[in-house]
C-alpha positions in Angstrom: 2.6 -296.2 105.6 4.0 -293.2 103.7 4.0 -293.7 99.9 7.4 -292.4 98.9 8.7 -293.5 95.5 12.2 -292.5 96.4 12.4 -294.7 99.5 15.0 -297.5 99.6 15.6 -300.3 102.0 18.8 -301.9 103.2 19.5 -304.8 105.5 22.3 -304.5 108.1 23.9 -307.3 110.0 24.4 -306.6 113.7 25.5 -308.6 116.7 21.8 -308.8 117.6 20.7 -310.1 114.1 19.7 -308.4 110.9 18.3 -304.9 111.1 16.6 -303.0 108.4 16.7 -299.3 107.4 14.1 -297.7 105.1 15.5 -294.5 103.8 13.4 -291.5 102.9 16.0 -289.2 101.3 16.1 -285.5 101.0 17.1 -284.0 97.6 19.7 -281.8 99.3 20.2 -283.3 102.7 21.9 -281.4 105.6 21.0 -283.9 108.3 20.0 -287.5 108.8 17.3 -288.3 111.3 17.4 -291.9 112.3 14.4 -293.1 114.3 13.4 -296.5 115.5 10.2 -298.0 116.8 9.0 -298.9 120.3 8.6 -302.3 122.0 5.0 -302.7 120.9 5.0 -301.9 117.2 7.1 -301.1 114.1 7.9 -298.2 111.8 4.3 -298.0 110.8 3.8 -295.9 113.9 1.9 -292.7 113.0 4.6 -290.3 114.4 7.4 -292.0 112.5 5.5 -292.0 109.3 4.6 -288.4 109.7 8.3 -287.4 110.0 9.2 -289.6 107.0 6.6 -287.8 105.0 7.3 -284.3 106.0 11.0 -283.7 106.7 12.8 -284.8 103.5 11.3 -281.7 101.7 13.2 -279.6 104.2 16.7 -281.1 103.8 16.4 -283.9 106.4 16.8 -287.4 105.2 14.8 -289.8 107.4 16.0 -293.3 108.2 13.3 -295.5 109.7 15.1 -298.3 111.6 13.7 -301.7 112.4 15.5 -303.5 115.2 16.5 -307.1 114.5 13.8 -308.6 116.7 11.1 -306.9 114.5 12.9 -308.0 111.3 12.9 -311.6 112.7 9.1 -311.4 113.3 9.3 -311.8 117.1 6.5 -310.5 119.2 8.5 -309.3 122.2 11.4 -306.9 122.4 14.6 -308.2 123.9 16.5 -306.7 126.9 17.8 -303.1 126.7 21.4 -304.2 126.2 20.3 -306.2 123.1 18.4 -303.2 121.7 21.5 -301.0 122.2 23.6 -303.6 120.4 21.3 -303.6 117.4 21.4 -299.7 117.3 25.2 -299.7 117.5 25.3 -302.1 114.6 23.3 -300.0 112.2 25.1 -296.7 113.1 27.9 -297.0 110.5 25.2 -297.2 107.8 23.4 -294.2 109.2 26.7 -292.2 109.3 27.8 -293.3 105.8 26.3 -290.3 103.9 28.8 -288.2 105.8 26.1 -285.9 107.4 25.4 -285.2 111.1 23.0 -287.8 112.5 20.2 -287.2 114.9 19.6 -290.4 116.9 16.0 -290.9 117.6 13.2 -293.3 118.4 9.7 -293.8 119.8 9.2 -295.1 123.3 11.7 -297.9 123.9 13.6 -296.6 120.8 13.9 -293.2 122.5 15.5 -294.8 125.5 18.0 -296.6 123.2 18.8 -293.3 121.5 19.5 -291.5 124.8 21.6 -294.3 126.2 23.9 -294.5 123.2 24.0 -291.0 121.8 27.3 -289.8 123.3 29.3 -292.9 122.5 28.1 -293.0 118.9 28.7 -289.3 118.3 25.1 -288.4 117.6 24.5 -284.7 116.7 21.3 -284.8 118.9 18.5 -287.0 120.2 14.9 -287.0 119.3 12.7 -288.8 121.9 9.1 -289.4 120.7 6.8 -290.5 123.5 9.7 -291.0 126.0 8.5 -293.6 128.6 9.3 -291.5 131.7 7.8 -294.2 133.9 5.6 -297.3 133.6 1.9 -296.4 133.6 0.7 -295.7 137.1 4.2 -296.0 138.5 5.7 -292.5 138.6 8.2 -293.5 141.3 9.9 -295.7 138.6 11.4 -292.8 136.8 13.7 -293.1 133.8 14.6 -289.4 133.8 18.3 -290.3 134.3 18.4 -291.8 130.9 16.9 -288.7 129.3 19.1 -286.3 131.2 22.2 -288.4 130.6 22.0 -288.2 126.8 24.8 -285.7 126.7 23.7 -284.0 123.4 20.8 -281.6 122.5 17.6 -283.4 123.0 14.0 -282.9 122.0 11.2 -284.7 123.7 7.8 -284.9 121.9 5.2 -286.0 124.3 1.4 -286.6 124.2 -0.6 -284.6 126.6 -2.4 -287.7 127.8 0.5 -290.1 127.7 0.2 -292.6 130.6 4.0 -293.2 130.4 4.5 -289.6 131.4 2.6 -286.4 130.7 4.6 -283.2 129.7 4.1 -281.7 133.2 5.6 -284.7 134.8 9.0 -284.2 133.2 11.7 -282.9 135.5 13.1 -279.5 135.5 16.6 -279.6 134.0 19.6 -277.4 133.5 19.0 -274.9 130.6 19.8 -276.6 127.3 19.5 -280.2 128.7 16.4 -280.9 126.6 13.4 -279.2 125.0 9.9 -280.5 125.1 7.0 -280.2 122.6 3.6 -281.2 124.0 0.9 -282.6 121.8 -2.5 -281.9 123.5 -4.9 -284.8 124.0 -2.5 -287.3 122.4 -1.8 -290.7 124.0 1.5 -292.7 123.9 1.1 -293.4 120.2 0.0 -289.8 119.5 -3.6 -290.8 118.8 -6.1 -288.1 119.7 -9.8 -288.9 120.6 -12.5 -287.7 118.2 -13.8 -285.4 120.9 -10.5 -283.6 121.2 -10.3 -279.9 120.2 -7.6 -280.8 117.6 -7.8 -283.3 114.8 -5.4 -286.2 114.3 -3.9 -284.4 111.3 -3.3 -281.3 113.4 -1.6 -283.4 116.1 0.8 -284.9 113.6 1.5 -281.4 112.2 2.5 -280.3 115.7 5.0 -283.1 115.8 6.5 -282.5 112.4 6.5 -278.7 112.8 8.1 -279.0 116.2 10.8 -281.4 115.0 11.6 -279.3 111.9 12.0 -276.1 113.9 14.3 -277.9 116.3 16.4 -279.4 113.5 16.9 -275.9 112.2 18.2 -274.7 115.5 20.9 -277.4 115.4 22.7 -275.6 112.6 
């Protein structure tokens, strides 16, 4: 995980249990980027750690959020409504610095961010590895969640993601969402050794794409 001597951790009580926020603060913050993990892992995910390591130097404080089920040491994520409840519960702490908050997450966390963005007053949504459909089941589309976020949205998607490759994402009205593709990357943004880009280059595509997008938000 990112070695950040300025990082701090706080525990937040929510209706779904105790959640945890690890803050990676910017020296002169203009935005807060809050991102949570997916259903199969935690904030150690390479994409989340890359953002926490890169963005604070550019005025974006990064808050890595662990949902209550992860804090409690459970193996399986709860139902979507419980995930949404946990996210709502930590929102006041994310908004406490008085800055615009980008609501984000990886995989299942991205779905939570999309479902709750409008009601929570998020500035925007960052969806890392949005699970457009279950692997091998493109007919089970979750595009409605993505398109219903109601705020500026950026999708960062691996070129070889079995939950939805960039080309599978639906056309949308202009401004509905932007998409950054990461060639060769899987759902966790891992790239094979035979790929034409390195793992480091793949993560740079993520951080550079997100940083450019945050600047466009004002």
